[in-house]
KEKE-3310 file (N, C-alpha, C; in steps of 0.2 Angstrom, whole numbers, plus 5000, padded with zeros to 4 digits):
npx = (4981:4969:4958:4954:4938:4928:4926:4935:4947:4949:4950:4962:4971:4969:4972:4982:4991:4990:4991:4991:4990:4995:4993:5007:5019:5036:5050:5066:5080:5096:5114:5129:5125:5113:5108:5109:5102:5089:5087:5085:5073:5063:5053:5058:5072:5083:5097:5101:5096:5098:5104:5092:5082:5067:5058:5044:5040:5037:5034:5033:5024:5031:5023:5019:5009:5003:5013:5017:5015:5027:5037:5053:5066:5082:5094:5108:5121:5121:5110:5092:5075:5059:5043:5027:5009:5000:4999:5005:5018:5024:5021:5028:5042:5043:5042:5053:5064:5063:5068:5081:5093:5110:5114:5121:5113:5101:5085:5072:5057:5052:5047:5039:5031:5020:5018:5009:5011:5002:4998:4998:5007:5015:5031:5045:5055:5071:5081:5088:5091:5106:5107:5093:5087:5095:5105:5111:5101:5090:5088:5084:5094:5102:5094:5081:5065:5064:5061:5052:5049:5033:5024:5011:5005:5005:4995:4994:5004:5018:5025:5031:5033:5043:5047:5051:5043:5036:5030:5017:5022:5025:5013:5006:4990:4980:4971:4956:4953:4943:4944:4956:4953:4944:4952:4961:4954:4949:4961:4965:4974:4979:4975:4982:4972:4960:4960:4970:4977:4983:4979:4980:4984:4997:4995:4981:4978:4984:4997:5009:5016:5021:5029:5038:5052:5058:5070:5079:5087:5082:5069:5060:5044:5043:5039:5025:5022:5029:5024:5010:5012:5018:5007:4999:4994:4982:4970:4958:4950:4950:4956:4945:4939:4924:4909:4896:4878:4873:4876:4886:4893:4909:4913:4901:4892:4894:4882:4877:4863:4857:4869:4884:4896:4907:4916:4914:4928:4932:4924:4920:4915:4915:4919:4919:4915:4905:4898:4911:4920:4932:4934:4934:4932:4925:4933:4927:4917:4913:4921:4912:4900:4885:4882:4873:4873:4873:4862:4861:4853:4858:4867:4882:4894:4906:4923:4939:4955:4964:4949:4937:4927:4919:4903:4898:4888:4880:4878)
npy = (4937:4928:4934:4929:4926:4934:4925:4914:4921:4927:4915:4911:4921:4919:4906:4901:4908:4924:4936:4954:4970:4984:5001:5009:5020:5025:5031:5036:5037:5042:5043:5048:5052:5046:5036:5041:5052:5048:5041:5052:5057:5047:5035:5023:5012:5015:5014:5002:4993:4979:4977:4973:4969:4974:4987:4993:5010:5027:5043:5058:5073:5088:5091:5078:5071:5061:5060:5050:5033:5021:5008:5005:5000:4994:4996:4997:5003:5016:5018:5019:5013:5020:5014:5017:5021:5023:5040:5046:5048:5060:5070:5065:5065:5079:5083:5076:5082:5095:5095:5092:5100:5105:5091:5077:5070:5063:5064:5056:5054:5039:5033:5020:5004:4992:4975:4964:4950:4940:4930:4914:4905:4913:4916:4926:4929:4922:4928:4944:4961:4969:4982:4989:5002:5009:5022:5038:5046:5038:5028:5011:4997:4982:4967:4967:4969:4974:4963:4965:4960:4958:4961:4961:4963:4949:4943:4946:4942:4942:4947:4961:4966:4978:4990:4998:4992:4980:4963:4951:4936:4921:4907:4911:4914:4928:4940:4949:4966:4968:4955:4957:4968:4964:4955:4964:4973:4964:4960:4972:4981:4998:5011:5025:5039:5032:5026:5033:5049:5067:5071:5060:5053:5042:5032:5030:5024:5011:5010:5010:4999:4992:5000:5009:5013:5013:5014:5021:5036:5054:5059:5068:5073:5065:5068:5068:5055:5048:5054:5050:5036:5035:5037:5026:5024:5030:5036:5047:5041:5025:5014:5001:4985:4980:4971:4970:4971:4973:4981:4996:5013:5020:5033:5035:5038:5031:5026:5028:5026:5041:5047:5052:5040:5036:5033:5025:5019:5011:4998:4981:4967:4951:4934:4925:4931:4940:4956:4967:4980:4994:5006:5021:5022:5029:5032:5023:5016:5000:4984:4973:4980:4986:4996:5008:5011:5026:5032:5019:5004:4996:4987:4988:4978:4980:4976:4969:4970:4958:4955:4943:4928:4929:4935:4937:4943:4936:4940)
npz = (4882:4891:4903:4919:4926:4940:4951:4948:4947:4960:4967:4962:4967:4981:4983:4975:4962:4954:4941:4937:4929:4937:4943:4946:4953:4952:4959:4958:4968:4969:4971:4980:4993:4995:5003:5016:5015:5012:5025:5033:5028:5028:5037:5039:5043:5033:5030:5036:5027:5016:4999:4987:4996:5000:5010:5019:5020:5027:5019:5026:5030:5037:5049:5052:5045:5031:5016:5007:5006:5004:4996:5000:4989:4990:4978:4977:4988:4985:4977:4976:4974:4975:4978:4974:4975:4959:4952:4963:4961:4955:4964:4975:4970:4969:4982:4988:4981:4986:4999:4998:5000:4997:4996:4989:4978:4967:4962:4953:4944:4937:4921:4922:4921:4928:4932:4943:4954:4964:4978:4987:4981:4973:4967:4965:4950:4948:4941:4936:4933:4938:4941:4940:4939:4931:4922:4926:4920:4921:4912:4908:4911:4903:4905:4909:4918:4935:4949:4963:4979:4988:5003:5014:5030:5033:5026:5012:4999:4987:4972:4962:4945:4938:4927:4911:4901:4907:4907:4910:4919:4910:4910:4922:4927:4922:4931:4936:4939:4948:4955:4962:4969:4979:4986:4991:4999:5009:5015:5020:5014:5012:5000:4991:4988:4991:5005:5009:5010:5010:5022:5031:5046:5051:5061:5061:5049:5051:5048:5055:5061:5051:5044:5051:5060:5076:5082:5074:5069:5069:5058:5045:5051:5062:5075:5077:5075:5085:5096:5096:5097:5110:5117:5117:5104:5102:5093:5085:5075:5066:5053:5048:5045:5036:5035:5024:5022:5009:4993:4992:4991:4990:5001:5007:5022:5038:5050:5067:5074:5072:5072:5065:5062:5055:5039:5023:5013:5003:4993:4989:4980:4987:4983:4993:5005:5003:5002:5005:5014:5017:5029:5038:5056:5070:5086:5100:5094:5094:5090:5081:5081:5074:5061:5051:5033:5025:5012:5007:5007:5018:5030:5041:5048:5060:5060:5064:5055:5045:5036:5042:5041:5051:5056:5043:5030:5018:5000)
capx = (4980:4962:4957:4949:4932:4929:4927:4941:4953:4949:4953:4969:4975:4969:4975:4988:4994:4987:4994:4987:4993:4994:4995:5012:5024:5042:5054:5073:5085:5103:5120:5133:5122:5106:5106:5109:5096:5082:5087:5082:5067:5058:5052:5062:5080:5086:5104:5101:5093:5102:5103:5088:5077:5063:5054:5039:5042:5032:5037:5029:5025:5034:5018:5018:5004:5006:5014:5017:5017:5031:5042:5060:5070:5089:5098:5115:5122:5120:5104:5086:5069:5053:5037:5020:5003:5000:4997:5008:5025:5026:5022:5034:5048:5044:5043:5060:5068:5062:5072:5088:5098:5117:5115:5123:5108:5097:5078:5069:5051:5053:5041:5039:5024:5020:5014:5010:5009:5000:4995:5003:5012:5019:5038:5048:5060:5078:5086:5086:5096:5109:5105:5087:5085:5099:5110:5109:5095:5085:5087:5085:5100:5100:5092:5073:5062:5066:5056:5052:5044:5028:5020:5007:5001:5005:4989:4994:5011:5019:5030:5029:5038:5043:5051:5048:5038:5035:5025:5016:5026:5022:5010:5003:4984:4979:4965:4953:4954:4938:4946:4961:4950:4941:4957:4964:4949:4949:4967:4966:4979:4976:4977:4981:4965:4954:4961:4976:4978:4987:4976:4980:4989:4999:4992:4974:4977:4987:5003:5015:5019:5024:5034:5041:5058:5058:5077:5084:5088:5077:5067:5054:5037:5044:5037:5018:5022:5032:5019:5004:5014:5019:5000:4996:4991:4975:4968:4951:4947:4954:4953:4942:4936:4917:4905:4890:4872:4872:4881:4886:4898:4914:4911:4895:4893:4892:4878:4875:4857:4857:4876:4889:4901:4913:4915:4917:4933:4933:4919:4921:4911:4920:4916:4919:4912:4899:4900:4916:4922:4936:4931:4937:4927:4927:4934:4921:4913:4916:4921:4905:4895:4881:4880:4869:4876:4869:4862:4861:4849:4863:4870:4889:4897:4913:4928:4946:4958:4960:4942:4936:4921:4914:4898:4897:4881:4880:4874)
capy = (4932:4928:4936:4925:4929:4936:4920:4911:4926:4927:4909:4911:4925:4916:4899:4900:4914:4927:4942:4959:4976:4989:5007:5010:5025:5023:5036:5033:5041:5039:5047:5046:5053:5043:5032:5045:5057:5044:5040:5058:5058:5042:5032:5017:5012:5014:5012:4995:4988:4976:4977:4968:4968:4980:4988:4999:5017:5033:5050:5062:5081:5090:5090:5071:5068:5057:5062:5044:5026:5018:5002:5007:4995:4996:4993:4997:5008:5023:5019:5016:5015:5020:5012:5019:5020:5028:5047:5049:5049:5067:5074:5062:5068:5086:5083:5074:5087:5101:5095:5089:5106:5103:5084:5074:5065:5064:5061:5056:5050:5035:5031:5013:5001:4987:4969:4961:4943:4939:4923:4910:4901:4918:4916:4930:4925:4922:4932:4951:4966:4970:4989:4990:5008:5012:5027:5045:5048:5034:5023:5004:4993:4976:4962:4966:4973:4971:4960:4967:4956:4962:4957:4966:4960:4942:4941:4947:4943:4941:4952:4966:4967:4985:4992:5002:4988:4974:4959:4946:4930:4915:4902:4914:4917:4935:4941:4955:4971:4966:4950:4959:4973:4960:4953:4970:4975:4959:4960:4979:4985:5004:5014:5032:5041:5029:5026:5037:5056:5071:5072:5054:5051:5035:5027:5029:5019:5005:5010:5011:4993:4989:5005:5014:5011:5017:5014:5025:5043:5058:5060:5073:5071:5060:5070:5066:5047:5046:5056:5045:5029:5035:5037:5020:5024:5032:5041:5048:5036:5020:5010:4995:4981:4980:4966:4974:4967:4974:4985:5003:5016:5023:5040:5035:5039:5025:5030:5024:5029:5047:5050:5049:5036:5034:5034:5020:5022:5006:4993:4976:4961:4945:4928:4921:4935:4944:4963:4969:4987:4997:5013:5024:5022:5034:5029:5022:5011:4993:4978:4969:4985:4986:5003:5009:5015:5031:5032:5013:5000:4991:4987:4986:4975:4983:4971:4970:4968:4957:4954:4936:4926:4930:4940:4937:4943:4935:4943)
capz = (4887:4893:4910:4923:4929:4947:4956:4947:4949:4967:4970:4960:4972:4987:4984:4970:4960:4949:4939:4934:4928:4942:4942:4951:4952:4954:4960:4959:4972:4968:4973:4986:4999:4994:5009:5022:5013:5014:5032:5036:5025:5028:5043:5039:5044:5026:5031:5038:5022:5011:4992:4985:5001:5001:5016:5019:5024:5026:5018:5030:5030:5044:5054:5053:5041:5026:5009:5003:5008:4999:4997:4998:4987:4989:4972:4980:4993:4982:4972:4978:4970:4980:4974:4977:4971:4953:4954:4969:4960:4954:4971:4979:4967:4971:4989:4990:4979:4990:5005:4997:5000:4998:4996:4983:4977:4961:4963:4947:4943:4931:4917:4922:4922:4934:4932:4950:4954:4971:4980:4991:4977:4969:4968:4960:4946:4951:4937:4935:4932:4944:4942:4936:4938:4925:4923:4929:4917:4923:4907:4910:4908:4900:4910:4910:4924:4942:4953:4970:4983:4991:5008:5019:5036:5033:5022:5005:4997:4980:4969:4957:4940:4937:4922:4906:4897:4910:4904:4915:4918:4907:4914:4927:4925:4923:4935:4935:4944:4953:4959:4966:4974:4984:4991:4994:5004:5014:5019:5023:5011:5010:4994:4990:4984:4994:5012:5011:5007:5014:5029:5035:5051:5050:5066:5059:5044:5053:5044:5059:5063:5045:5040:5056:5064:5082:5084:5070:5071:5067:5051:5045:5053:5067:5081:5078:5075:5091:5102:5096:5099:5117:5120:5115:5097:5104:5088:5084:5070:5064:5048:5050:5040:5037:5031:5022:5020:5002:4990:4994:4988:4994:5003:5011:5029:5043:5055:5073:5075:5068:5073:5060:5066:5051:5032:5019:5008:4997:4993:4984:4981:4988:4982:4999:5011:5001:5001:5010:5014:5021:5031:5045:5061:5075:5092:5104:5090:5096:5086:5081:5081:5068:5058:5045:5028:5023:5005:5004:5011:5020:5037:5041:5054:5061:5062:5063:5049:5039:5037:5042:5039:5056:5055:5036:5028:5011:4995)
cpx = (4973:4962:4952:4943:4933:4930:4934:4947:4954:4952:4960:4973:4975:4972:4981:4992:4991:4991:4989:4991:4991:4996:5000:5016:5030:5047:5061:5077:5092:5108:5124:5130:5115:5104:5104:5103:5090:5082:5083:5075:5061:5058:5055:5069:5083:5093:5105:5099:5098:5100:5098:5082:5073:5060:5049:5042:5037:5036:5032:5030:5028:5030:5016:5012:5007:5007:5014:5019:5021:5035:5049:5064:5077:5092:5105:5115:5121:5114:5098:5080:5064:5047:5031:5015:5003:4996:5000:5016:5028:5026:5027:5041:5049:5045:5050:5065:5068:5066:5079:5094:5105:5118:5116:5119:5103:5090:5074:5063:5052:5047:5041:5032:5025:5015:5015:5008:5008:4997:5001:5008:5016:5026:5041:5054:5067:5083:5083:5092:5099:5108:5099:5086:5090:5104:5107:5103:5089:5083:5088:5091:5098:5098:5084:5071:5065:5060:5057:5047:5039:5025:5017:5003:5001:4999:4989:5002:5012:5025:5027:5035:5038:5049:5048:5042:5038:5030:5023:5020:5022:5019:5006:4996:4983:4972:4962:4955:4949:4940:4951:4958:4947:4946:4960:4960:4949:4955:4968:4971:4977:4979:4977:4975:4959:4955:4966:4976:4982:4985:4977:4986:4990:4995:4984:4973:4981:4994:5010:5019:5023:5030:5038:5046:5058:5065:5082:5084:5082:5075:5061:5048:5037:5040:5030:5018:5024:5027:5013:5006:5015:5012:4996:4992:4983:4973:4960:4947:4952:4951:4951:4940:4928:4914:4898:4884:4870:4877:4880:4892:4903:4912:4905:4896:4891:4888:4877:4869:4857:4864:4880:4895:4907:4911:4918:4922:4934:4927:4920:4916:4916:4916:4915:4915:4906:4902:4905:4918:4928:4933:4934:4931:4929:4928:4928:4916:4916:4916:4915:4899:4892:4880:4876:4873:4871:4868:4861:4856:4853:4865:4877:4891:4904:4917:4935:4949:4964:4953:4941:4929:4916:4909:4896:4890:4881:4876:4868)
cpy = (4933:4930:4931:4929:4930:4930:4916:4915:4926:4921:4908:4915:4923:4910:4897:4906:4917:4934:4947:4965:4981:4995:5009:5016:5023:5029:5034:5039:5038:5045:5045:5047:5050:5040:5037:5050:5054:5042:5046:5060:5053:5039:5026:5018:5010:5011:5005:4990:4985:4976:4971:4966:4974:4981:4994:5005:5022:5039:5054:5070:5082:5090:5083:5068:5065:5061:5056:5038:5023:5011:5005:5000:4997:4992:4992:5002:5015:5023:5015:5018:5015:5019:5014:5019:5025:5034:5050:5051:5056:5071:5072:5065:5075:5087:5081:5079:5093:5101:5093:5095:5103:5095:5081:5068:5067:5061:5062:5051:5046:5033:5024:5010:4995:4981:4965:4954:4942:4932:4919:4906:4906:4918:4921:4926:4926:4927:4939:4955:4968:4978:4991:4997:5012:5018:5033:5047:5044:5029:5016:5001:4986:4971:4962:4970:4970:4968:4962:4964:4961:4958:4963:4962:4952:4939:4941:4947:4940:4945:4956:4966:4974:4986:4996:4998:4981:4970:4953:4939:4924:4910:4904:4917:4924:4936:4948:4960:4970:4961:4953:4964:4969:4957:4959:4973:4970:4959:4967:4983:4992:5007:5021:5034:5038:5030:5031:5044:5060:5073:5066:5054:5044:5030:5026:5024:5012:5004:5009:5005:4991:4994:5010:5010:5016:5017:5018:5032:5047:5058:5065:5070:5066:5061:5067:5058:5045:5048:5051:5038:5029:5035:5031:5020:5026:5038:5042:5044:5031:5016:5003:4991:4980:4975:4970:4969:4968:4979:4992:5006:5020:5031:5041:5035:5032:5029:5025:5028:5035:5051:5047:5046:5034:5035:5028:5023:5017:5000:4988:4970:4955:4939:4924:4925:4939:4951:4965:4977:4988:5004:5015:5025:5025:5030:5029:5017:5004:4988:4974:4973:4985:4993:5003:5013:5020:5031:5025:5009:4994:4992:4985:4984:4977:4977:4973:4968:4963:4955:4946:4935:4927:4936:4941:4938:4942:4939:4939)
cpz = (4890:4901:4913:4925:4937:4951:4955:4949:4956:4970:4968:4965:4979:4988:4980:4969:4954:4947:4936:4934:4934:4941:4948:4949:4955:4954:4962:4963:4972:4969:4979:4992:4999:5000:5015:5021:5015:5021:5035:5033:5025:5035:5044:5040:5038:5026:5032:5033:5018:5004:4990:4990:5002:5008:5015:5023:5022:5024:5021:5028:5037:5050:5056:5049:5035:5019:5005:5007:5003:5001:4995:4996:4985:4983:4974:4985:4991:4977:4976:4974:4976:4975:4978:4973:4965:4955:4959:4967:4959:4960:4975:4976:4969:4978:4991:4987:4983:4996:5004:4997:5002:4999:4989:4981:4971:4963:4956:4947:4937:4928:4916:4923:4927:4932:4939:4949:4962:4972:4984:4987:4972:4971:4963:4956:4949:4947:4936:4934:4938:4946:4938:4935:4933:4927:4926:4926:4918:4917:4910:4907:4906:4906:4912:4916:4930:4945:4960:4974:4987:4997:5013:5024:5036:5029:5015:5003:4990:4978:4964:4952:4938:4932:4916:4902:4900:4906:4910:4914:4915:4912:4920:4925:4926:4926:4934:4940:4950:4958:4964:4971:4980:4989:4994:5000:5010:5018:5022:5020:5009:5004:4994:4986:4987:5002:5014:5007:5012:5021:5034:5040:5051:5054:5064:5054:5045:5049:5048:5060:5057:5042:5045:5060:5070:5085:5080:5073:5069:5060:5051:5046:5059:5073:5082:5079:5082:5097:5102:5099:5107:5121:5119:5109:5098:5099:5088:5080:5068:5058:5050:5044:5041:5032:5030:5020:5013:4999:4992:4990:4992:4995:5007:5018:5033:5049:5061:5076:5070:5068:5068:5064:5061:5043:5028:5014:5002:4998:4988:4986:4981:4987:4988:5005:5009:5000:5007:5009:5018:5023:5037:5050:5067:5082:5096:5100:5091:5090:5087:5081:5074:5066:5052:5040:5025:5015:5002:5009:5014:5027:5036:5048:5054:5063:5061:5056:5050:5041:5037:5041:5045:5055:5048:5035:5020:5007:4994)
residu = (UNK:UNK:UNK:UNK:UNK:UNK:UNK:UNK:UNK:UNK:UNK:UNK:UNK:UNK:UNK:UNK:UNK:UNK:UNK:UNK:UNK:UNK:UNK:UNK:UNK:UNK:UNK:UNK:UNK:UNK:UNK:UNK:UNK:UNK:UNK:UNK:UNK:UNK:UNK:UNK:UNK:UNK:UNK:UNK:UNK:UNK:UNK:UNK:UNK:UNK:UNK:UNK:UNK:UNK:UNK:UNK:UNK:UNK:UNK:UNK:UNK:UNK:UNK:UNK:UNK:UNK:UNK:UNK:UNK:UNK:UNK:UNK:UNK:UNK:UNK:UNK:UNK:UNK:UNK:UNK:UNK:UNK:UNK:UNK:UNK:UNK:UNK:UNK:UNK:UNK:UNK:UNK:UNK:UNK:UNK:UNK:UNK:UNK:UNK:UNK:UNK:UNK:UNK:UNK:UNK:UNK:UNK:UNK:UNK:UNK:UNK:UNK:UNK:UNK:UNK:UNK:UNK:UNK:UNK:UNK:UNK:UNK:UNK:UNK:UNK:UNK:UNK:UNK:UNK:UNK:UNK:UNK:UNK:UNK:UNK:UNK:UNK:UNK:UNK:UNK:UNK:UNK:UNK:UNK:UNK:UNK:UNK:UNK:UNK:UNK:UNK:UNK:UNK:UNK:UNK:UNK:UNK:UNK:UNK:UNK:UNK:UNK:UNK:UNK:UNK:UNK:UNK:UNK:UNK:UNK:UNK:UNK:UNK:UNK:UNK:UNK:UNK:UNK:UNK:UNK:UNK:UNK:UNK:UNK:UNK:UNK:UNK:UNK:UNK:UNK:UNK:UNK:UNK:UNK:UNK:UNK:UNK:UNK:UNK:UNK:UNK:UNK:UNK:UNK:UNK:UNK:UNK:UNK:UNK:UNK:UNK:UNK:UNK:UNK:UNK:UNK:UNK:UNK:UNK:UNK:UNK:UNK:UNK:UNK:UNK:UNK:UNK:UNK:UNK:UNK:UNK:UNK:UNK:UNK:UNK:UNK:UNK:UNK:UNK:UNK:UNK:UNK:UNK:UNK:UNK:UNK:UNK:UNK:UNK:UNK:UNK:UNK:UNK:UNK:UNK:UNK:UNK:UNK:UNK:UNK:UNK:UNK:UNK:UNK:UNK:UNK:UNK:UNK:UNK:UNK:UNK:UNK:UNK:UNK:UNK:UNK:UNK:UNK:UNK:UNK:UNK:UNK:UNK:UNK:UNK:UNK:UNK:UNK:UNK:UNK:UNK:UNK:UNK:UNK:UNK:UNK:UNK:UNK:UNK:UNK:UNK:UNK:UNK:UNK:UNK:UNK:UNK:UNK:UNK:UNK:UNK:UNK:UNK:UNK:UNK)
# end
């Protein structure tokens, strides 16, 4: 299937629907104690979730920093799949197995692939397997891949087809990774290895509203999340959207005069907004401030997420 160019793919994701293969890891958690175990290991109210309705959740270190941002997809009362970025699944499997003492639950990293469909007209297929994660060994059952809905911040939605050998849905144009990266950066969806790692405090990355229940019981890492929330989410740095006057590279520092005021984490070329970026900006740097990108002849205008056309500096 031919891949659309950057501009056409971006338009499909923004105005219609576009498909692309994404690097996702899937971890299956199943057994009589699966729901109660995940209730104590994630920030989401897993027990309240209905089969087939996913929700964002955090798996945290005991100190409250991030192990993984996941979508919890309940297959049944005793079977869940956790969906996260590629490269995270092995560590997530090990982390969940490490805490499951005397619990009737099996945790397994599945060898699955992913085709994602994003855009305002992206609608998941109606048919699917009743138990897509399969038997105790993780083998798939008949019925094909599972379609799991996706939504972030009201700005990016669609679904992901997950299974051993998923294929893009017929009739949906395939878009490039560059097209998706432009949209991902604009809407502010953070990615492990770029915006997220083991040092991330959830409030810094804007993860709390989407993925934390403050009415459920205790879970691992809860204390830091609750303490920061009680103080008005006042953290030392925060993930921001930036509009750049020219190209730059992730990892470059953001300077306020000679003072380091932040760091770029992702950069993309947007057909609509020019060069856009995500980056952590220190507390005290106001929205609308202009910073200099070290190592590049570029300025960066600090903005809220999602990134809007306000203050755009075209390429």
